[in-house]
N, C-alpha and C positions, 0 to 999 in steps of 0.2 A: 040550538046550542047558544049559550050565553057568551057575550063578548068577553067577560072577565075570565071565563074558563078557557077560551081560545087564547087570550093574551098570556095566561100562565103557562099553557101548553107550549106556545111558541117560545117563550122565555126558557122553559125547561129544555126544550129541544135545542135551542141555541147554545145553552151552557154545555150540554152534552156534546154537540158538534164541535164547539170550540175546544173542549178538553181533548177530544179525540184527534184534533188536527193542530194542536199546539198554537191556538189563537188566544191571545191574552185578552181577557175581559175583566175590567175593573168592577163595573156595576151595570146592571141591565135595568133600564126603565122603558116605559112605553115609547118615549121619544128617542131612544137609542137608534142612531142611524145604522142602516145595514150596508149601505154602499156610498161611494163618493170618497172624497179626501179624508173625511173624519169618520168614515164608516168602518164597521167591524170586518167586512169581507172585501176581498178583491173580487173581480168578476167570476173567476173560476170557483172560488169558495162559495159565492152566492148561488151559483148554479147547483153545486153539489148539495148545499144546504136545502135549497128548494126541493130537489129530488127526494132527499131524505125526509123532509117535512111532509111532502105529499104521501109518501109511503107510511109515515107514522100516523097521519090523519086517517088513512084507510084502515090501518091495523087497530088503532085505538077507538075510533068513532064510526067505523064503517062508512066513512065519507070519502068518496072517490072524486077527487077534483084535479083539474089541471091548472096550476097557478100561473103557468106561463102561456096561457091560451091567447088567441087573438084579442079576446075581450080585455085581458090584462094589459096587453101591449098597446092597445089603442086608446087607453084612458088618458085624459089630460094630466092626471096626477098618477105617477107610478105607485102601485101597491107595495113596492119594495123599498120605499124610502126609510121607513122605520118600523118598529114592532107594532105600533098602533095602526098604521095604514095597512100593513100585512094582515093583522088580526081582523080588521074591519072588512077587508076583502074576502077573507076566508068565511067570515060570518055571512056576508052577502051571498057567496056561493052555496053555503050550507042551507040558507033560507030559500033558495030557488026550488 
């Protein structure tokens, strides 16, 4: 799976999730922060988004991944910083 396809998919899912949960999004870019003080999501929203994203990846691409595995949590840089880091992590898992 190509990175650009994953990035667009993540952005589309993020827009959908935000609309369904009344989260205001002005503009999504690959460097849009997912968490933290300037991030789109609080911790609960991020968890719910990750669960929905995992399900959507399986439904749309037959890609069964656990984005919150020990591998993700033990990285020196979190895959949940922004759209780019999350997309790269999904690609890494897909390529395994």
